[in-house]
mmCIF file of the N, C-alpha and C atoms, coordinates in Angstrom:
data_MODEL
# 
_entry.id   MODEL 
# 
loop_
_atom_site.group_PDB 
_atom_site.id 
_atom_site.type_symbol 
_atom_site.label_atom_id 
_atom_site.label_alt_id 
_atom_site.label_comp_id 
_atom_site.label_asym_id 
_atom_site.label_entity_id 
_atom_site.label_seq_id 
_atom_site.pdbx_PDB_ins_code 
_atom_site.Cartn_x 
_atom_site.Cartn_y 
_atom_site.Cartn_z 
_atom_site.occupancy 
_atom_site.B_iso_or_equiv 
_atom_site.pdbx_formal_charge 
_atom_site.auth_seq_id 
_atom_site.auth_comp_id 
_atom_site.auth_asym_id 
_atom_site.auth_atom_id 
_atom_site.pdbx_PDB_model_num 
ATOM 1   N N  . MET A 1 1  ? 11.704  55.416 227.091 1.00 0.00 ? 1  MET A N  1 
ATOM 2   C CA . MET A 1 1  ? 11.833  55.375 225.752 1.00 0.00 ? 1  MET A CA 1 
ATOM 3   C C  . MET A 1 1  ? 10.236  55.298 225.246 1.00 0.00 ? 1  MET A C  1 
ATOM 4   N N  . THR A 1 2  ? 10.332  54.002 225.833 1.00 0.00 ? 2  THR A N  1 
ATOM 5   C CA . THR A 1 2  ? 8.690   53.021 224.949 1.00 0.00 ? 2  THR A CA 1 
ATOM 6   C C  . THR A 1 2  ? 7.570   53.811 225.694 1.00 0.00 ? 2  THR A C  1 
ATOM 7   N N  . LYS A 1 3  ? 7.941   54.120 227.195 1.00 0.00 ? 3  LYS A N  1 
ATOM 8   C CA . LYS A 1 3  ? 6.773   54.906 227.850 1.00 0.00 ? 3  LYS A CA 1 
ATOM 9   C C  . LYS A 1 3  ? 5.874   56.229 227.012 1.00 0.00 ? 3  LYS A C  1 
ATOM 10  N N  . ALA A 1 4  ? 7.313   56.901 226.579 1.00 0.00 ? 4  ALA A N  1 
ATOM 11  C CA . ALA A 1 4  ? 6.834   58.227 225.775 1.00 0.00 ? 4  ALA A CA 1 
ATOM 12  C C  . ALA A 1 4  ? 5.696   57.919 224.794 1.00 0.00 ? 4  ALA A C  1 
ATOM 13  N N  . LEU A 1 5  ? 5.992   56.760 224.387 1.00 0.00 ? 5  LEU A N  1 
ATOM 14  C CA . LEU A 1 5  ? 5.561   56.250 223.036 1.00 0.00 ? 5  LEU A CA 1 
ATOM 15  C C  . LEU A 1 5  ? 4.136   55.710 222.717 1.00 0.00 ? 5  LEU A C  1 
ATOM 16  N N  . VAL A 1 6  ? 3.896   55.241 224.228 1.00 0.00 ? 6  VAL A N  1 
ATOM 17  C CA . VAL A 1 6  ? 2.794   54.873 224.577 1.00 0.00 ? 6  VAL A CA 1 
ATOM 18  C C  . VAL A 1 6  ? 2.186   55.677 224.794 1.00 0.00 ? 6  VAL A C  1 
ATOM 19  N N  . LYS A 1 7  ? 2.048   57.221 225.601 1.00 0.00 ? 7  LYS A N  1 
ATOM 20  C CA . LYS A 1 7  ? 1.811   58.208 226.526 1.00 0.00 ? 7  LYS A CA 1 
ATOM 21  C C  . LYS A 1 7  ? 0.849   59.269 224.470 1.00 0.00 ? 7  LYS A C  1 
ATOM 22  N N  . LEU A 1 8  ? 2.022   58.829 223.559 1.00 0.00 ? 8  LEU A N  1 
ATOM 23  C CA . LEU A 1 8  ? 1.971   59.849 222.252 1.00 0.00 ? 8  LEU A CA 1 
ATOM 24  C C  . LEU A 1 8  ? 0.588   59.106 221.804 1.00 0.00 ? 8  LEU A C  1 
ATOM 25  N N  . GLN A 1 9  ? 0.939   57.464 221.482 1.00 0.00 ? 9  GLN A N  1 
ATOM 26  C CA . GLN A 1 9  ? -0.318  57.139 221.433 1.00 0.00 ? 9  GLN A CA 1 
ATOM 27  C C  . GLN A 1 9  ? -1.475  57.559 221.745 1.00 0.00 ? 9  GLN A C  1 
ATOM 28  N N  . GLN A 1 10 ? -1.327  57.548 222.893 1.00 0.00 ? 10 GLN A N  1 
ATOM 29  C CA . GLN A 1 10 ? -2.982  57.701 223.980 1.00 0.00 ? 10 GLN A CA 1 
ATOM 30  C C  . GLN A 1 10 ? -3.316  58.768 223.357 1.00 0.00 ? 10 GLN A C  1 
ATOM 31  N N  . LYS A 1 11 ? -2.134  59.908 223.129 1.00 0.00 ? 11 LYS A N  1 
ATOM 32  C CA . LYS A 1 11 ? -2.427  61.754 223.140 1.00 0.00 ? 11 LYS A CA 1 
ATOM 33  C C  . LYS A 1 11 ? -3.318  61.297 221.098 1.00 0.00 ? 11 LYS A C  1 
ATOM 34  N N  . PHE A 1 12 ? -2.980  60.930 220.517 1.00 0.00 ? 12 PHE A N  1 
ATOM 35  C CA . PHE A 1 12 ? -3.587  60.600 218.912 1.00 0.00 ? 12 PHE A CA 1 
ATOM 36  C C  . PHE A 1 12 ? -4.815  59.811 219.454 1.00 0.00 ? 12 PHE A C  1 
ATOM 37  N N  . ALA A 1 13 ? -5.164  59.654 220.341 1.00 0.00 ? 13 ALA A N  1 
ATOM 38  C CA . ALA A 1 13 ? -5.989  57.858 220.279 1.00 0.00 ? 13 ALA A CA 1 
ATOM 39  C C  . ALA A 1 13 ? -7.239  59.165 220.679 1.00 0.00 ? 13 ALA A C  1 
ATOM 40  N N  . ASP A 1 14 ? -7.130  59.794 221.612 1.00 0.00 ? 14 ASP A N  1 
ATOM 41  C CA . ASP A 1 14 ? -7.840  60.961 222.457 1.00 0.00 ? 14 ASP A CA 1 
ATOM 42  C C  . ASP A 1 14 ? -8.421  62.111 221.493 1.00 0.00 ? 14 ASP A C  1 
ATOM 43  N N  . LEU A 1 15 ? -7.554  62.434 220.431 1.00 0.00 ? 15 LEU A N  1 
ATOM 44  C CA . LEU A 1 15 ? -7.997  63.338 219.279 1.00 0.00 ? 15 LEU A CA 1 
ATOM 45  C C  . LEU A 1 15 ? -8.373  62.510 218.356 1.00 0.00 ? 15 LEU A C  1 
ATOM 46  N N  . ARG A 1 16 ? -8.260  61.185 218.286 1.00 0.00 ? 16 ARG A N  1 
ATOM 47  C CA . ARG A 1 16 ? -9.470  60.912 217.669 1.00 0.00 ? 16 ARG A CA 1 
ATOM 48  C C  . ARG A 1 16 ? -10.955 60.663 217.455 1.00 0.00 ? 16 ARG A C  1 
ATOM 49  N N  . SER A 1 17 ? -10.872 60.650 218.611 1.00 0.00 ? 17 SER A N  1 
ATOM 50  C CA . SER A 1 17 ? -12.097 60.216 219.543 1.00 0.00 ? 17 SER A CA 1 
ATOM 51  C C  . SER A 1 17 ? -13.689 60.481 219.052 1.00 0.00 ? 17 SER A C  1 
ATOM 52  N N  . GLU A 1 18 ? -14.757 59.977 218.901 1.00 0.00 ? 18 GLU A N  1 
ATOM 53  C CA . GLU A 1 18 ? -15.850 60.219 217.603 1.00 0.00 ? 18 GLU A CA 1 
ATOM 54  C C  . GLU A 1 18 ? -16.741 60.343 218.837 1.00 0.00 ? 18 GLU A C  1 
ATOM 55  N N  . LYS A 1 19 ? -16.220 60.959 219.833 1.00 0.00 ? 19 LYS A N  1 
ATOM 56  C CA . LYS A 1 19 ? -17.379 61.194 220.886 1.00 0.00 ? 19 LYS A CA 1 
ATOM 57  C C  . LYS A 1 19 ? -18.366 62.517 221.186 1.00 0.00 ? 19 LYS A C  1 
ATOM 58  N N  . GLY A 1 20 ? -17.569 63.620 220.136 1.00 0.00 ? 20 GLY A N  1 
ATOM 59  C CA . GLY A 1 20 ? -17.894 64.795 220.065 1.00 0.00 ? 20 GLY A CA 1 
ATOM 60  C C  . GLY A 1 20 ? -18.686 65.007 218.810 1.00 0.00 ? 20 GLY A C  1 
ATOM 61  N N  . ALA A 1 21 ? -18.345 64.026 217.692 1.00 0.00 ? 21 ALA A N  1 
ATOM 62  C CA . ALA A 1 21 ? -19.162 63.840 216.343 1.00 0.00 ? 21 ALA A CA 1 
ATOM 63  C C  . ALA A 1 21 ? -20.204 63.200 217.018 1.00 0.00 ? 21 ALA A C  1 
ATOM 64  N N  . THR A 1 22 ? -20.185 61.969 217.286 1.00 0.00 ? 22 THR A N  1 
ATOM 65  C CA . THR A 1 22 ? -21.966 61.545 217.731 1.00 0.00 ? 22 THR A CA 1 
ATOM 66  C C  . THR A 1 22 ? -22.228 62.712 218.240 1.00 0.00 ? 22 THR A C  1 
ATOM 67  N N  . ALA A 1 23 ? -22.230 63.446 219.215 1.00 0.00 ? 23 ALA A N  1 
ATOM 68  C CA . ALA A 1 23 ? -22.707 64.581 219.898 1.00 0.00 ? 23 ALA A CA 1 
ATOM 69  C C  . ALA A 1 23 ? -23.008 65.536 219.413 1.00 0.00 ? 23 ALA A C  1 
ATOM 70  N N  . VAL A 1 24 ? -22.709 66.060 217.805 1.00 0.00 ? 24 VAL A N  1 
ATOM 71  C CA . VAL A 1 24 ? -23.259 66.821 216.901 1.00 0.00 ? 24 VAL A CA 1 
ATOM 72  C C  . VAL A 1 24 ? -24.082 65.929 216.124 1.00 0.00 ? 24 VAL A C  1 
ATOM 73  N N  . GLU A 1 25 ? -23.644 64.483 215.728 1.00 0.00 ? 25 GLU A N  1 
ATOM 74  C CA . GLU A 1 25 ? -24.827 64.563 214.988 1.00 0.00 ? 25 GLU A CA 1 
ATOM 75  C C  . GLU A 1 25 ? -26.296 63.926 215.685 1.00 0.00 ? 25 GLU A C  1 
ATOM 76  N N  . TYR A 1 26 ? -26.713 63.863 217.128 1.00 0.00 ? 26 TYR A N  1 
ATOM 77  C CA . TYR A 1 26 ? -27.579 63.670 217.956 1.00 0.00 ? 26 TYR A CA 1 
ATOM 78  C C  . TYR A 1 26 ? -28.457 65.252 217.996 1.00 0.00 ? 26 TYR A C  1 
ATOM 79  N N  . GLY A 1 27 ? -27.391 66.227 218.090 1.00 0.00 ? 27 GLY A N  1 
ATOM 80  C CA . GLY A 1 27 ? -28.156 67.521 217.666 1.00 0.00 ? 27 GLY A CA 1 
ATOM 81  C C  . GLY A 1 27 ? -28.339 68.014 216.436 1.00 0.00 ? 27 GLY A C  1 
ATOM 82  N N  . LEU A 1 28 ? -28.176 67.356 215.242 1.00 0.00 ? 28 LEU A N  1 
ATOM 83  C CA . LEU A 1 28 ? -28.455 67.459 214.187 1.00 0.00 ? 28 LEU A CA 1 
ATOM 84  C C  . LEU A 1 28 ? -29.867 67.003 214.106 1.00 0.00 ? 28 LEU A C  1 
ATOM 85  N N  . MET A 1 29 ? -29.654 65.738 214.500 1.00 0.00 ? 29 MET A N  1 
ATOM 86  C CA . MET A 1 29 ? -31.051 65.223 214.353 1.00 0.00 ? 29 MET A CA 1 
ATOM 87  C C  . MET A 1 29 ? -32.329 65.434 215.131 1.00 0.00 ? 29 MET A C  1 
ATOM 88  N N  . VAL A 1 30 ? -32.089 65.823 216.077 1.00 0.00 ? 30 VAL A N  1 
ATOM 89  C CA . VAL A 1 30 ? -32.252 67.070 217.470 1.00 0.00 ? 30 VAL A CA 1 
ATOM 90  C C  . VAL A 1 30 ? -33.281 67.996 216.508 1.00 0.00 ? 30 VAL A C  1 
ATOM 91  N N  . ALA A 1 31 ? -32.468 68.771 215.663 1.00 0.00 ? 31 ALA A N  1 
ATOM 92  C CA . ALA A 1 31 ? -32.742 69.800 214.368 1.00 0.00 ? 31 ALA A CA 1 
ATOM 93  C C  . ALA A 1 31 ? -33.796 69.391 214.074 1.00 0.00 ? 31 ALA A C  1 
ATOM 94  N N  . LEU A 1 32 ? -33.266 68.653 212.868 1.00 0.00 ? 32 LEU A N  1 
ATOM 95  C CA . LEU A 1 32 ? -34.458 68.163 211.914 1.00 0.00 ? 32 LEU A CA 1 
ATOM 96  C C  . LEU A 1 32 ? -35.944 67.863 212.601 1.00 0.00 ? 32 LEU A C  1 
ATOM 97  N N  . ILE A 1 33 ? -35.829 67.391 214.037 1.00 0.00 ? 33 ILE A N  1 
ATOM 98  C CA . ILE A 1 33 ? -37.099 66.498 214.573 1.00 0.00 ? 33 ILE A CA 1 
ATOM 99  C C  . ILE A 1 33 ? -37.617 67.351 214.707 1.00 0.00 ? 33 ILE A C  1 
ATOM 100 N N  . ALA A 1 34 ? -36.970 69.079 215.362 1.00 0.00 ? 34 ALA A N  1 
ATOM 101 C CA . ALA A 1 34 ? -37.915 70.253 215.658 1.00 0.00 ? 34 ALA A CA 1 
ATOM 102 C C  . ALA A 1 34 ? -38.207 70.991 214.868 1.00 0.00 ? 34 ALA A C  1 
ATOM 103 N N  . VAL A 1 35 ? -37.536 70.864 213.288 1.00 0.00 ? 35 VAL A N  1 
ATOM 104 C CA . VAL A 1 35 ? -38.161 71.757 212.635 1.00 0.00 ? 35 VAL A CA 1 
ATOM 105 C C  . VAL A 1 35 ? -39.255 71.096 211.790 1.00 0.00 ? 35 VAL A C  1 
ATOM 106 N N  . VAL A 1 36 ? -39.404 69.521 211.876 1.00 0.00 ? 36 VAL A N  1 
ATOM 107 C CA . VAL A 1 36 ? -40.552 68.980 211.434 1.00 0.00 ? 36 VAL A CA 1 
ATOM 108 C C  . VAL A 1 36 ? -41.826 69.118 212.093 1.00 0.00 ? 36 VAL A C  1 
ATOM 109 N N  . ILE A 1 37 ? -41.615 69.025 213.876 1.00 0.00 ? 37 ILE A N  1 
ATOM 110 C CA . ILE A 1 37 ? -42.624 69.393 213.842 1.00 0.00 ? 37 ILE A CA 1 
ATOM 111 C C  . ILE A 1 37 ? -43.218 71.033 213.592 1.00 0.00 ? 37 ILE A C  1 
ATOM 112 N N  . ILE A 1 38 ? -41.817 71.465 213.541 1.00 0.00 ? 38 ILE A N  1 
ATOM 113 C CA . ILE A 1 38 ? -43.217 72.930 213.657 1.00 0.00 ? 38 ILE A CA 1 
ATOM 114 C C  . ILE A 1 38 ? -43.535 73.146 212.128 1.00 0.00 ? 38 ILE A C  1 
ATOM 115 N N  . VAL A 1 39 ? -42.977 72.687 211.704 1.00 0.00 ? 39 VAL A N  1 
ATOM 116 C CA . VAL A 1 39 ? -43.868 72.773 209.887 1.00 0.00 ? 39 VAL A CA 1 
ATOM 117 C C  . VAL A 1 39 ? -45.111 71.867 210.074 1.00 0.00 ? 39 VAL A C  1 
ATOM 118 N N  . ALA A 1 40 ? -45.208 70.442 210.691 1.00 0.00 ? 40 ALA A N  1 
ATOM 119 C CA . ALA A 1 40 ? -46.142 70.239 210.685 1.00 0.00 ? 40 ALA A CA 1 
ATOM 120 C C  . ALA A 1 40 ? -47.500 71.240 211.452 1.00 0.00 ? 40 ALA A C  1 
ATOM 121 N N  . VAL A 1 41 ? -46.977 71.550 212.595 1.00 0.00 ? 41 VAL A N  1 
ATOM 122 C CA . VAL A 1 41 ? -47.635 72.355 213.346 1.00 0.00 ? 41 VAL A CA 1 
ATOM 123 C C  . VAL A 1 41 ? -48.513 73.933 212.642 1.00 0.00 ? 41 VAL A C  1 
ATOM 124 N N  . ALA A 1 42 ? -47.519 74.172 211.574 1.00 0.00 ? 42 ALA A N  1 
ATOM 125 C CA . ALA A 1 42 ? -47.631 75.336 211.128 1.00 0.00 ? 42 ALA A CA 1 
ATOM 126 C C  . ALA A 1 42 ? -48.999 75.221 209.926 1.00 0.00 ? 42 ALA A C  1 
ATOM 127 N N  . LEU A 1 43 ? -48.750 74.132 209.371 1.00 0.00 ? 43 LEU A N  1 
ATOM 128 C CA . LEU A 1 43 ? -49.457 73.310 208.136 1.00 0.00 ? 43 LEU A CA 1 
ATOM 129 C C  . LEU A 1 43 ? -50.911 72.877 208.451 1.00 0.00 ? 43 LEU A C  1 
ATOM 130 N N  . LEU A 1 44 ? -50.874 72.080 210.247 1.00 0.00 ? 44 LEU A N  1 
ATOM 131 C CA . LEU A 1 44 ? -51.888 71.715 210.248 1.00 0.00 ? 44 LEU A CA 1 
ATOM 132 C C  . LEU A 1 44 ? -52.780 72.786 211.461 1.00 0.00 ? 44 LEU A C  1 
ATOM 133 N N  . GLY A 1 45 ? -52.341 73.872 212.065 1.00 0.00 ? 45 GLY A N  1 
ATOM 134 C CA . GLY A 1 45 ? -52.993 74.389 212.933 1.00 0.00 ? 45 GLY A CA 1 
ATOM 135 C C  . GLY A 1 45 ? -54.400 74.873 212.385 1.00 0.00 ? 45 GLY A C  1 
ATOM 136 N N  . LYS A 1 46 ? -54.522 75.539 211.639 1.00 0.00 ? 46 LYS A N  1 
ATOM 137 C CA . LYS A 1 46 ? -55.098 76.023 210.920 1.00 0.00 ? 46 LYS A CA 1 
ATOM 138 C C  . LYS A 1 46 ? -56.614 75.574 210.774 1.00 0.00 ? 46 LYS A C  1 
ATOM 139 N N  . ASN A 1 47 ? -56.406 74.077 210.273 1.00 0.00 ? 47 ASN A N  1 
ATOM 140 C CA . ASN A 1 47 ? -57.767 73.029 210.154 1.00 0.00 ? 47 ASN A CA 1 
ATOM 141 C C  . ASN A 1 47 ? -58.120 72.598 211.473 1.00 0.00 ? 47 ASN A C  1 
ATOM 142 N N  . LEU A 1 48 ? -56.719 72.277 212.574 1.00 0.00 ? 48 LEU A N  1 
ATOM 143 C CA . LEU A 1 48 ? -57.747 71.960 213.284 1.00 0.00 ? 48 LEU A CA 1 
ATOM 144 C C  . LEU A 1 48 ? -58.188 72.907 214.251 1.00 0.00 ? 48 LEU A C  1 
ATOM 145 N N  . SER A 1 49 ? -57.465 74.266 214.314 1.00 0.00 ? 49 SER A N  1 
ATOM 146 C CA . SER A 1 49 ? -58.130 75.328 214.653 1.00 0.00 ? 49 SER A CA 1 
ATOM 147 C C  . SER A 1 49 ? -59.581 75.690 214.379 1.00 0.00 ? 49 SER A C  1 
ATOM 148 N N  . THR A 1 50 ? -59.882 74.786 212.874 1.00 0.00 ? 50 THR A N  1 
ATOM 149 C CA . THR A 1 50 ? -61.670 74.931 212.447 1.00 0.00 ? 50 THR A CA 1 
ATOM 150 C C  . THR A 1 50 ? -62.125 73.531 212.881 1.00 0.00 ? 50 THR A C  1 
ATOM 151 N N  . LEU A 1 51 ? -61.711 72.841 212.747 1.00 0.00 ? 51 LEU A N  1 
ATOM 152 C CA . LEU A 1 51 ? -61.854 71.332 213.060 1.00 0.00 ? 51 LEU A CA 1 
ATOM 153 C C  . LEU A 1 51 ? -62.934 71.275 214.770 1.00 0.00 ? 51 LEU A C  1 
ATOM 154 N N  . PHE A 1 52 ? -61.756 71.639 215.633 1.00 0.00 ? 52 PHE A N  1 
ATOM 155 C CA . PHE A 1 52 ? -62.179 72.100 217.364 1.00 0.00 ? 52 PHE A CA 1 
ATOM 156 C C  . PHE A 1 52 ? -63.930 73.114 217.059 1.00 0.00 ? 52 PHE A C  1 
ATOM 157 N N  . ASN A 1 53 ? -62.995 74.550 216.410 1.00 0.00 ? 53 ASN A N  1 
ATOM 158 C CA . ASN A 1 53 ? -64.439 74.929 216.236 1.00 0.00 ? 53 ASN A CA 1 
ATOM 159 C C  . ASN A 1 53 ? -65.587 74.351 215.954 1.00 0.00 ? 53 ASN A C  1 
ATOM 160 N N  . THR A 1 54 ? -65.784 73.983 214.782 1.00 0.00 ? 54 THR A N  1 
ATOM 161 C CA . THR A 1 54 ? -66.585 73.057 214.402 1.00 0.00 ? 54 THR A CA 1 
ATOM 162 C C  . THR A 1 54 ? -67.274 71.814 215.445 1.00 0.00 ? 54 THR A C  1 
ATOM 163 N N  . VAL A 1 55 ? -66.515 71.237 215.932 1.00 0.00 ? 55 VAL A N  1 
ATOM 164 C CA . VAL A 1 55 ? -67.158 70.631 217.214 1.00 0.00 ? 55 VAL A CA 1 
ATOM 165 C C  . VAL A 1 55 ? -66.970 70.848 217.583 1.00 0.00 ? 55 VAL A C  1 
ATOM 166 N N  . SER A 1 56 ? -67.070 71.317 218.506 1.00 0.00 ? 56 SER A N  1 
ATOM 167 C CA . SER A 1 56 ? -67.347 72.822 219.805 1.00 0.00 ? 56 SER A CA 1 
ATOM 168 C C  . SER A 1 56 ? -68.918 73.719 218.997 1.00 0.00 ? 56 SER A C  1 
ATOM 169 N N  . ASN A 1 57 ? -68.892 74.061 218.210 1.00 0.00 ? 57 ASN A N  1 
ATOM 170 C CA . ASN A 1 57 ? -70.216 74.311 217.945 1.00 0.00 ? 57 ASN A CA 1 
ATOM 171 C C  . ASN A 1 57 ? -71.410 73.257 217.332 1.00 0.00 ? 57 ASN A C  1 
ATOM 172 N N  . SER A 1 58 ? -70.805 72.342 217.267 1.00 0.00 ? 58 SER A N  1 
ATOM 173 C CA . SER A 1 58 ? -71.855 71.285 216.728 1.00 0.00 ? 58 SER A CA 1 
ATOM 174 C C  . SER A 1 58 ? -72.468 70.713 217.799 1.00 0.00 ? 58 SER A C  1 
ATOM 175 N N  . VAL A 1 59 ? -71.310 70.829 219.339 1.00 0.00 ? 59 VAL A N  1 
ATOM 176 C CA . VAL A 1 59 ? -72.018 70.361 219.911 1.00 0.00 ? 59 VAL A CA 1 
ATOM 177 C C  . VAL A 1 59 ? -72.688 71.062 221.758 1.00 0.00 ? 59 VAL A C  1 
# 
């Protein structure tokens, strides 16, 4: 009977494992970083292009 209780406790411990939650958190952080990079490139893209063209024309 004790062995059955130990196995049952182990199964519940596996269900409460936080490995999946950690993976989801890392995925959300990566997605947020990607969004920030995309927004930064979209906002600064034209300004950088103009700056590089100005520098190349002056050289």
